[in-house]
Residue frames as qw, qx, qy, qz and C-alpha x, y, z in Angstrom:
[[0.570, 0.375, 0.264, -0.682, -12.46, 104.32, -41.69],
 [0.786, 0.507, -0.156, -0.318, -11.65, 102.79, -45.07],
 [0.434, -0.488, 0.747, 0.125, -9.46, 99.74, -44.46],
 [0.737, 0.455, -0.293, -0.404, -9.43, 98.45, -48.01],
 [0.907, 0.141, -0.364, 0.159, -6.60, 96.03, -47.39],
 [0.705, -0.613, 0.021, 0.356, -3.83, 95.50, -44.85],
 [0.070, 0.907, -0.333, -0.250, -0.81, 97.74, -45.42],
 [0.904, 0.350, -0.132, 0.207, 1.72, 96.31, -47.85],
 [0.379, -0.839, 0.382, 0.084, 5.05, 96.10, -46.07],
 [0.609, 0.564, -0.556, 0.045, 8.43, 94.98, -47.29],
 [0.875, -0.208, -0.387, 0.205, 10.28, 92.15, -45.47],
 [0.431, -0.892, 0.132, 0.030, 12.18, 93.20, -42.37],
 [0.758, -0.177, 0.264, 0.569, 15.61, 93.36, -43.98],
 [0.039, -0.669, 0.201, 0.714, 17.56, 96.06, -45.70],
 [0.630, 0.470, 0.565, 0.250, 16.35, 96.27, -49.29],
 [0.133, -0.389, 0.266, 0.872, 17.64, 98.58, -51.99],
 [0.569, 0.614, 0.418, -0.352, 14.81, 99.73, -54.24],
 [0.481, 0.083, 0.579, 0.653, 15.32, 99.43, -57.98],
 [0.021, 0.426, 0.441, 0.790, 12.49, 101.85, -58.79],
 [0.054, -0.493, -0.583, 0.643, 10.52, 104.53, -56.92],
 [0.089, 0.574, 0.534, 0.615, 7.60, 106.43, -58.37],
 [0.068, -0.287, -0.362, 0.885, 6.86, 109.94, -57.08],
 [0.016, 0.624, 0.674, 0.395, 3.24, 111.01, -57.62],
 [0.225, -0.684, -0.300, 0.626, 3.07, 114.73, -56.94],
 [0.419, 0.738, 0.351, 0.395, 2.32, 117.86, -58.97],
 [0.225, -0.965, 0.072, 0.118, 4.53, 120.28, -57.02],
 [0.747, 0.563, -0.236, 0.261, 7.78, 120.57, -59.07],
 [0.021, 0.735, -0.512, 0.443, 9.97, 122.06, -56.32],
 [0.699, -0.398, 0.495, -0.330, 9.03, 119.41, -53.80],
 [0.968, 0.242, 0.068, -0.015, 9.41, 116.64, -56.38],
 [0.529, 0.683, -0.383, 0.327, 12.91, 117.90, -57.16],
 [0.252, -0.635, 0.574, -0.451, 13.82, 118.00, -53.48],
 [0.874, -0.162, 0.365, -0.277, 12.36, 114.54, -52.87],
 [0.883, 0.444, -0.129, 0.082, 14.23, 113.15, -55.86],
 [0.253, 0.712, -0.526, 0.391, 17.49, 114.49, -54.47],
 [0.567, -0.458, 0.548, -0.410, 16.79, 112.82, -51.11],
 [0.965, 0.113, 0.184, -0.149, 16.04, 109.52, -52.84],
 [0.733, 0.585, -0.276, 0.211, 19.19, 109.67, -54.94],
 [0.004, -0.681, 0.581, -0.446, 21.26, 110.51, -51.88],
 [0.685, -0.308, 0.525, -0.400, 19.69, 107.65, -49.92],
 [0.824, 0.144, 0.546, 0.056, 19.50, 105.04, -52.71],
 [0.024, -0.630, 0.437, 0.642, 22.07, 106.06, -55.37],
 [0.098, -0.092, 0.885, 0.445, 21.28, 103.13, -57.67],
 [0.327, 0.519, 0.737, -0.285, 17.49, 103.53, -57.61],
 [0.107, 0.295, 0.531, 0.787, 15.61, 104.72, -60.68],
 [0.117, 0.454, 0.491, -0.734, 13.16, 107.56, -59.96],
 [0.063, 0.418, 0.662, 0.619, 10.07, 108.12, -62.10],
 [0.081, 0.240, 0.351, -0.902, 7.57, 110.94, -61.72],
 [0.031, -0.521, -0.753, -0.401, 3.86, 111.40, -62.30],
 [0.047, -0.100, 0.170, -0.979, 1.78, 114.51, -61.80],
 [0.655, -0.093, 0.003, -0.750, -1.62, 112.83, -61.50],
 [0.680, -0.096, 0.687, -0.238, -3.24, 109.52, -60.62],
 [0.818, 0.533, 0.109, -0.184, -4.00, 108.91, -64.30],
 [0.409, 0.750, -0.516, 0.059, -0.34, 109.41, -65.22],
 [0.341, -0.476, 0.771, -0.250, 0.75, 107.21, -62.31],
 [0.826, 0.150, 0.477, -0.258, -1.58, 104.47, -63.47],
 [0.730, 0.661, -0.153, -0.078, -0.17, 104.66, -66.99],
 [0.137, 0.708, -0.675, 0.158, 3.41, 104.45, -65.69],
 [0.493, -0.298, 0.762, -0.298, 2.64, 101.52, -63.38],
 [0.863, 0.327, 0.287, -0.256, 0.71, 99.64, -66.05],
 [0.629, 0.712, -0.311, -0.007, 3.66, 99.99, -68.41],
 [0.322, 0.536, -0.697, 0.353, 6.43, 99.15, -65.98],
 [0.847, -0.427, -0.291, -0.128, 6.67, 96.49, -63.27],
 [0.649, 0.254, -0.429, 0.575, 10.01, 97.55, -61.86],
 [0.187, -0.646, 0.191, -0.715, 8.73, 99.75, -59.03],
 [0.480, -0.128, -0.779, 0.382, 9.26, 98.83, -55.40],
 [0.178, -0.512, -0.518, 0.662, 7.63, 101.88, -53.83],
 [0.094, 0.684, 0.407, 0.598, 5.20, 104.69, -54.61],
 [0.217, -0.307, -0.381, 0.845, 5.45, 108.05, -52.82],
 [0.010, 0.597, 0.657, 0.460, 2.03, 109.69, -53.17],
 [0.053, -0.003, 0.233, -0.971, 0.76, 113.18, -52.45],
 [0.175, 0.487, 0.811, -0.274, -2.90, 113.44, -51.43],
 [0.225, 0.788, 0.258, -0.512, -3.71, 116.81, -52.97],
 [0.261, -0.155, 0.624, 0.721, -3.55, 116.83, -56.77],
 [0.469, 0.274, -0.158, -0.825, -5.79, 118.08, -59.59],
 [0.662, 0.094, -0.589, -0.455, -8.47, 115.55, -60.56],
 [0.522, -0.113, -0.810, 0.242, -8.27, 113.76, -57.21],
 [0.436, -0.605, 0.020, -0.666, -10.60, 114.29, -54.28],
 [0.735, -0.522, 0.294, -0.318, -9.88, 113.19, -50.75],
 [0.551, -0.403, 0.730, 0.047, -8.59, 109.64, -50.47],
 [0.831, 0.482, 0.077, -0.265, -9.52, 108.65, -54.02],
 [0.434, 0.705, -0.560, -0.009, -5.89, 108.45, -55.15],
 [0.242, -0.409, 0.839, -0.264, -4.85, 106.15, -52.32],
 [0.737, 0.139, 0.540, -0.381, -7.90, 103.97, -52.79],
 [0.768, 0.582, -0.105, -0.243, -7.47, 103.64, -56.56],
 [0.346, 0.642, -0.681, 0.065, -3.78, 102.80, -56.46],
 [0.339, -0.307, 0.822, -0.339, -4.14, 100.38, -53.56],
 [0.791, 0.251, 0.409, -0.380, -7.06, 98.65, -55.26],
 [0.722, 0.643, -0.200, -0.162, -5.37, 98.46, -58.64],
 [0.542, 0.504, -0.612, 0.280, -1.89, 97.50, -57.38],
 [0.758, -0.599, -0.067, -0.251, -2.53, 95.59, -54.14],
 [0.906, -0.181, -0.089, 0.373, 1.06, 94.27, -53.82],
 [0.465, 0.505, -0.074, 0.724, 2.81, 97.62, -54.31],
 [0.406, -0.526, -0.445, 0.600, 3.75, 99.55, -51.12],
 [0.113, 0.741, 0.249, 0.613, 2.40, 103.10, -51.13],
 [0.408, -0.404, -0.397, 0.716, 3.70, 105.75, -48.71],
 [0.080, 0.902, 0.356, 0.230, 1.78, 109.02, -48.55],
 [0.456, -0.138, -0.115, 0.871, 3.96, 112.15, -48.42],
 [0.042, -0.749, -0.512, -0.418, 1.65, 115.04, -47.65],
 [0.078, 0.300, -0.286, 0.907, 1.33, 118.45, -46.01],
 [0.645, -0.436, -0.198, -0.596, -2.04, 117.35, -44.56],
 [0.310, 0.273, -0.804, 0.428, -0.90, 116.30, -41.10],
 [0.606, -0.329, 0.202, -0.695, -4.16, 116.08, -39.18],
 [0.262, -0.218, 0.922, -0.185, -4.25, 112.79, -37.19],
 [0.680, 0.336, 0.488, -0.433, -7.72, 112.01, -38.56],
 [0.643, 0.659, -0.262, -0.288, -6.49, 112.19, -42.14],
 [0.084, 0.534, -0.841, 0.034, -3.38, 110.15, -41.30],
 [0.510, -0.024, 0.788, -0.343, -5.62, 107.54, -39.70],
 [0.750, 0.494, 0.226, -0.378, -7.83, 107.29, -42.80],
 [0.440, 0.689, -0.547, -0.179, -4.79, 107.02, -45.05],
 [0.099, -0.370, 0.913, -0.143, -3.46, 104.12, -43.01],
 [0.631, 0.193, 0.631, -0.409, -6.90, 102.48, -43.01],
 [0.688, 0.613, -0.132, -0.366, -6.73, 102.57, -46.79],
 [0.970, 0.027, 0.144, 0.192, -3.73, 100.26, -46.59],
 [0.328, 0.863, -0.323, 0.209, -0.85, 102.72, -47.00],
 [0.845, -0.011, -0.361, 0.393, 2.59, 101.50, -45.89],
 [0.473, -0.337, -0.278, 0.765, 3.30, 104.77, -44.11],
 [0.085, 0.938, 0.285, 0.180, 2.75, 108.51, -43.88],
 [0.574, -0.151, -0.059, 0.802, 5.53, 111.11, -44.07],
 [0.033, 0.900, 0.268, -0.342, 4.95, 114.82, -43.55],
 [0.578, 0.684, 0.098, 0.435, 6.19, 117.19, -46.25],
 [0.176, -0.933, 0.211, -0.233, 7.69, 119.29, -43.48],
 [0.900, -0.333, 0.164, 0.227, 10.15, 116.50, -42.67],
 [0.047, -0.840, 0.446, 0.306, 13.76, 117.59, -43.12],
 [0.645, 0.541, -0.496, -0.212, 15.88, 115.98, -45.82],
 [0.126, 0.400, -0.875, 0.244, 18.01, 113.87, -43.50],
 [0.477, 0.027, 0.696, -0.536, 15.00, 112.63, -41.54],
 [0.762, 0.411, -0.027, -0.500, 13.15, 111.96, -44.80],
 [0.505, 0.490, -0.705, -0.090, 16.00, 109.82, -46.06],
 [0.091, -0.207, 0.895, -0.386, 16.02, 107.83, -42.82],
 [0.644, 0.197, 0.417, -0.610, 12.26, 107.41, -43.04],
 [0.739, 0.457, -0.325, -0.374, 12.58, 105.98, -46.55],
 [0.277, 0.387, -0.869, 0.138, 15.24, 103.55, -45.33],
 [0.362, -0.041, 0.760, -0.538, 12.88, 102.43, -42.56],
 [0.754, 0.337, 0.071, -0.559, 10.12, 101.86, -45.13],
 [0.649, 0.466, -0.576, -0.172, 12.43, 99.69, -47.20],
 [0.077, 0.280, -0.890, 0.351, 13.29, 97.73, -44.04],
 [0.373, -0.358, -0.836, -0.187, 9.60, 96.94, -43.56],
 [0.139, -0.340, -0.568, 0.737, 8.74, 99.54, -40.93],
 [0.033, 0.783, 0.549, 0.291, 5.42, 101.39, -41.09],
 [0.338, 0.007, -0.165, 0.926, 6.52, 105.01, -40.82],
 [0.157, -0.828, -0.513, -0.165, 4.24, 107.55, -39.11],
 [0.083, 0.752, -0.168, 0.631, 4.80, 111.13, -37.86],
 [0.350, 0.056, -0.699, 0.621, 6.39, 111.37, -34.43],
 [0.167, 0.099, 0.521, -0.831, 3.79, 111.57, -31.67],
 [0.490, -0.074, -0.480, -0.724, 0.94, 110.42, -33.89],
 [0.271, 0.084, 0.847, -0.450, -2.02, 108.96, -31.99],
 [0.130, -0.270, -0.777, -0.554, -4.90, 107.38, -33.96],
 [0.404, -0.139, 0.178, -0.886, -8.33, 108.89, -33.23],
 [0.457, 0.150, 0.810, -0.336, -11.35, 106.87, -32.16],
 [0.256, 0.045, -0.668, -0.697, -13.43, 105.32, -34.95],
 [0.641, 0.038, 0.348, -0.683, -17.04, 104.18, -35.11],
 [0.548, 0.098, 0.830, 0.032, -18.63, 100.88, -36.12],
 [0.556, 0.748, 0.269, -0.243, -20.42, 102.71, -38.96],
 [0.153, 0.808, -0.494, -0.283, -17.02, 103.62, -40.37],
 [0.352, -0.285, 0.885, 0.110, -15.94, 99.98, -40.27],
 [0.614, 0.439, 0.640, -0.145, -19.09, 98.95, -42.15],
 [0.453, 0.853, -0.055, -0.252, -18.42, 101.48, -44.90],
 [0.114, -0.654, 0.715, 0.218, -14.81, 100.24, -45.08],
 [0.528, 0.017, 0.848, 0.036, -16.03, 96.72, -45.73],
 [0.591, 0.678, 0.402, -0.173, -18.30, 97.90, -48.53],
 [0.260, 0.876, -0.318, -0.252, -15.64, 99.99, -50.27],
 [0.338, -0.485, 0.789, 0.165, -13.22, 97.06, -50.05],
 [0.666, 0.258, 0.700, -0.011, -15.50, 94.99, -52.32],
 [0.486, 0.821, -0.003, -0.301, -15.20, 97.36, -55.31],
 [0.836, 0.166, 0.260, 0.453, -12.99, 96.27, -58.18],
 [0.371, -0.316, 0.171, 0.857, -10.37, 98.68, -59.61],
 [0.047, 0.318, 0.571, 0.755, -12.65, 99.50, -62.57],
 [0.300, -0.739, -0.593, -0.108, -15.59, 100.09, -60.24],
 [0.422, -0.601, -0.174, 0.656, -13.46, 102.48, -58.22],
 [0.208, -0.064, 0.367, 0.905, -12.74, 104.44, -61.42],
 [0.131, -0.530, -0.657, -0.520, -16.41, 104.46, -62.38],
 [0.385, -0.742, -0.491, 0.246, -17.37, 105.70, -58.93],
 [0.362, -0.405, 0.042, 0.839, -14.82, 108.48, -59.24],
 [0.051, 0.153, 0.517, 0.841, -16.36, 109.51, -62.56],
 [0.256, -0.674, -0.671, -0.172, -19.85, 109.40, -61.06],
 [0.389, -0.659, -0.295, 0.573, -18.61, 111.88, -58.50],
 [0.220, -0.201, 0.292, 0.909, -17.54, 114.12, -61.37],
 [0.464, 0.502, 0.288, -0.671, -21.13, 114.09, -62.62],
 [0.160, 0.316, -0.730, -0.585, -20.41, 112.16, -65.82],
 [0.827, 0.150, 0.060, -0.538, -23.15, 110.25, -67.61],
 [0.856, -0.082, 0.508, 0.053, -22.82, 106.54, -68.46],
 [0.755, 0.608, 0.156, 0.191, -22.06, 107.24, -72.09],
 [0.118, 0.913, -0.340, 0.193, -19.34, 109.72, -71.12],
 [0.587, -0.546, 0.594, -0.068, -17.77, 107.22, -68.71],
 [0.889, 0.212, 0.399, 0.080, -17.95, 104.51, -71.36],
 [0.558, 0.803, -0.071, 0.196, -16.20, 106.75, -73.88],
 [0.130, -0.850, 0.475, -0.187, -13.43, 107.73, -71.42],
 [0.625, -0.399, 0.666, -0.084, -12.82, 104.12, -70.41],
 [0.287, 0.404, -0.732, -0.468, -13.12, 102.71, -73.92],
 [0.130, 0.134, 0.977, -0.100, -15.89, 100.23, -73.11],
 [0.189, -0.437, -0.668, -0.572, -19.55, 99.83, -74.00],
 [0.343, -0.401, 0.150, -0.836, -22.31, 101.71, -72.19],
 [0.854, -0.286, -0.317, -0.298, -23.88, 98.43, -71.12],
 [0.700, 0.044, -0.519, 0.488, -20.63, 97.58, -69.32],
 [0.050, 0.280, -0.334, 0.899, -20.82, 100.85, -67.40],
 [0.644, -0.360, -0.129, -0.663, -24.45, 100.23, -66.51],
 [0.870, -0.163, -0.461, 0.061, -23.40, 96.85, -65.10],
 [0.475, 0.153, -0.464, 0.732, -20.62, 98.50, -63.10],
 [0.250, -0.364, 0.143, -0.886, -22.98, 101.13, -61.71],
 [0.800, -0.319, -0.294, -0.413, -25.46, 98.45, -60.69],
 [0.803, -0.082, -0.481, 0.343, -22.71, 96.55, -58.87],
 [0.220, 0.277, -0.351, 0.867, -21.49, 99.73, -57.17],
 [0.518, -0.396, -0.008, -0.758, -25.00, 100.44, -55.87],
 [0.886, -0.240, -0.370, -0.143, -25.34, 96.85, -54.67],
 [0.711, 0.040, -0.460, 0.531, -21.97, 96.74, -52.97],
 [0.091, 0.240, -0.309, 0.916, -22.38, 100.14, -51.28],
 [0.110, -0.485, -0.837, 0.227, -25.94, 99.16, -50.29],
 [0.143, 0.416, 0.109, -0.892, -27.52, 102.27, -51.79],
 [0.525, 0.523, 0.662, -0.116, -30.48, 102.69, -54.13],
 [0.454, 0.874, 0.174, 0.030, -29.32, 105.42, -56.48],
 [0.644, 0.425, -0.084, 0.630, -26.32, 107.06, -58.10],
 [0.128, -0.797, 0.103, -0.582, -26.87, 110.12, -55.92],
 [0.783, -0.593, 0.121, -0.141, -26.65, 108.05, -52.75],
 [0.910, 0.059, 0.003, 0.409, -23.49, 106.37, -54.04],
 [0.369, 0.630, -0.098, 0.676, -21.91, 109.78, -54.63],
 [0.446, -0.772, 0.116, -0.438, -22.91, 110.87, -51.12],
 [0.926, -0.353, 0.079, 0.113, -21.25, 107.78, -49.65],
 [0.777, 0.291, -0.003, 0.559, -18.15, 108.35, -51.71],
 [0.057, 0.827, -0.070, 0.556, -17.98, 111.96, -50.52],
 [0.723, -0.686, 0.041, -0.066, -17.18, 110.63, -47.06],
 [0.847, -0.066, 0.066, 0.524, -13.61, 110.08, -48.21],
 [0.275, 0.770, 0.016, 0.575, -13.15, 113.83, -48.79],
 [0.426, 0.104, -0.510, 0.740, -10.97, 115.64, -46.27],
 [0.290, -0.309, 0.130, -0.896, -13.66, 118.10, -45.17],
 [0.805, -0.271, -0.316, -0.423, -16.01, 115.20, -44.49],
 [0.745, -0.031, -0.565, 0.353, -13.36, 113.23, -42.59],
 [0.214, 0.150, -0.429, 0.865, -12.54, 116.20, -40.35],
 [0.451, -0.285, -0.023, -0.845, -16.19, 117.18, -39.92],
 [0.835, -0.242, -0.414, -0.271, -17.45, 113.70, -39.10],
 [0.629, 0.017, -0.587, 0.510, -14.57, 113.16, -36.72],
 [0.038, -0.243, 0.324, -0.914, -15.51, 116.31, -34.84],
 [0.641, -0.254, -0.134, -0.711, -19.06, 115.05, -34.53],
 [0.719, -0.052, -0.693, 0.016, -18.13, 111.58, -33.19]]
């Protein structure tokens, strides 16, 4: 539904990552995933972030990462917002979603956002390690037996519109969804209110809507309940 960009894949050859960022707020799973990574790539450096904001700060500070492993369900993130923001802001960085949300419709939307793969959190350690190796070899990893659902032309049109947003506009749209006013968004982003007004105007134009409310309604279509509900109605 939301094909922001083509998936970023690594070249088809065995690569050893120098840095992997885990973005997940579940400590036990993060610990287990870190152990798998260290067992699979002993020389790789593993960094951790518990939110999209923290991940953005880490990625802005460091350029040594070869791969991001991203959970979909975290505080402060709704639906596919995390995937969209990171893919928009770091278009050359491969992102693999590691999630307990295994519905084919959600997997399909994740891949349409340009993810380099999807790994279920129920995957056993050995299989998870092999999946990570496949990712580093340039393979798009998906759950066994996954079949993409049918999509509509309306979905493709919305994908094209979302793809035109800049990284800052994606952040502003996220804050609009939180119900923040322009002056609040300006304060949080450290810019002038006139800059935010310009961003909002561009968001409305690019999404082809007439009001902030309509923009929020459009953005809500990336939430999981909406994805599953609209897919049932297709």
